[in-house]
C-alpha positions as CSV (number, residue, x, y, z in Angstrom):
1,R,-13.5,-80.5,-86.6
2,S,-15.1,-80.6,-83.3
3,F,-17.8,-78.0,-82.9
4,T,-16.0,-77.1,-79.4
5,S,-12.5,-76.3,-80.6
6,Q,-12.3,-73.1,-82.3
7,T,-9.4,-72.7,-85.2
8,D,-7.0,-70.2,-84.6
9,G,-8.5,-67.7,-86.1
10,E,-12.2,-67.7,-84.9
11,A,-9.7,-67.9,-81.3
12,R,-8.0,-64.6,-82.5
13,V,-11.1,-63.1,-83.2
14,T,-13.0,-64.1,-79.9
15,R,-10.4,-62.4,-78.3
16,V,-10.5,-59.4,-79.7
17,L,-14.4,-58.7,-79.5
18,W,-14.0,-59.5,-75.7
19,E,-11.6,-57.1,-75.4
20,K,-13.6,-54.1,-77.1
21,F,-17.1,-55.7,-75.5
22,P,-16.2,-56.3,-72.4
23,R,-20.0,-56.1,-71.4
24,A,-21.0,-59.0,-74.0
25,S,-23.2,-61.3,-72.7
26,A,-22.6,-64.2,-75.5
27,I,-19.6,-63.6,-78.6
28,R,-19.7,-66.4,-81.2
29,V,-16.9,-66.7,-84.1
30,V,-17.5,-69.2,-86.7
31,D,-14.9,-69.4,-89.8
32,I,-17.3,-70.2,-93.0
33,S,-14.3,-70.6,-95.1
34,G,-13.7,-73.9,-94.3
35,G,-10.6,-73.3,-91.8
36,C,-9.1,-70.9,-94.2
37,G,-9.8,-67.2,-92.3
38,A,-11.3,-65.7,-95.4
39,M,-15.2,-65.1,-93.8
40,Y,-16.6,-65.0,-90.7
41,E,-20.2,-65.2,-89.1
42,I,-20.1,-63.3,-86.1
43,H,-22.8,-63.0,-83.2
44,I,-22.7,-61.1,-80.6
45,E,-25.2,-60.2,-77.8
46,S,-24.3,-56.6,-75.6
47,E,-26.0,-53.9,-73.6
48,D,-23.3,-51.6,-75.8
49,F,-25.4,-52.3,-78.3
50,K,-28.8,-50.7,-76.7
51,E,-30.4,-48.0,-78.6
52,K,-28.3,-47.7,-81.7
53,R,-29.4,-49.0,-85.3
54,T,-28.1,-52.5,-87.0
55,V,-25.7,-50.1,-88.9
56,Q,-24.1,-48.5,-86.4
57,Q,-24.0,-51.7,-84.4
58,H,-22.3,-53.3,-87.3
59,Q,-20.0,-50.3,-87.6
60,M,-18.8,-50.8,-84.3
61,V,-18.2,-54.9,-85.1
62,N,-15.8,-53.6,-88.1
63,Q,-14.4,-50.9,-85.8
64,A,-13.8,-53.0,-83.3
65,L,-11.9,-56.1,-86.1
66,S,-10.1,-53.3,-87.9
67,E,-6.5,-54.9,-87.8
68,E,-8.2,-58.3,-88.5
69,I,-10.4,-57.5,-91.0
70,K,-7.8,-56.6,-93.3
71,S,-6.6,-60.3,-94.1
72,M,-10.1,-61.3,-94.7
73,H,-12.7,-61.9,-97.2
74,G,-15.7,-61.0,-95.2
75,L,-18.1,-60.7,-92.2
76,R,-21.6,-62.0,-91.4
77,I,-22.5,-59.6,-88.8
78,F,-25.7,-60.7,-86.3
79,T,-25.9,-58.3,-83.1
80,S,-28.7,-57.9,-80.3
81,T,-28.8,-56.6,-77.3
82,P,-30.0,-58.8,-74.4
83,K,-33.4,-59.8,-73.6
84,P,-34.8,-58.7,-70.5
C-alpha cells in the first residue's frame, strides 16, 4: 500500500482521535501489524497535553480509544505539545 492511503483501521482510529482531541495540531496513526489492525503506533501533538505528565497523556489517549482498544493487541503511543 502507498504511504498516503490509510487502512480502514487507521482511518477509524484517526477519526476517533480527531473527535476526542479537536485542538490537536497533528495526529498520525500507523498500523504496525502488517495491516490486520492488531497493533497501532499513534503520534498526537496537542495543547490538551500541556502540563500533564506522560502517563496522564497516554491515559487520555487510551480513554479516547477505549472501544477500539478492545479489538487490538497493543498500542505504541507518542504524545507531545506544540512547540512555541
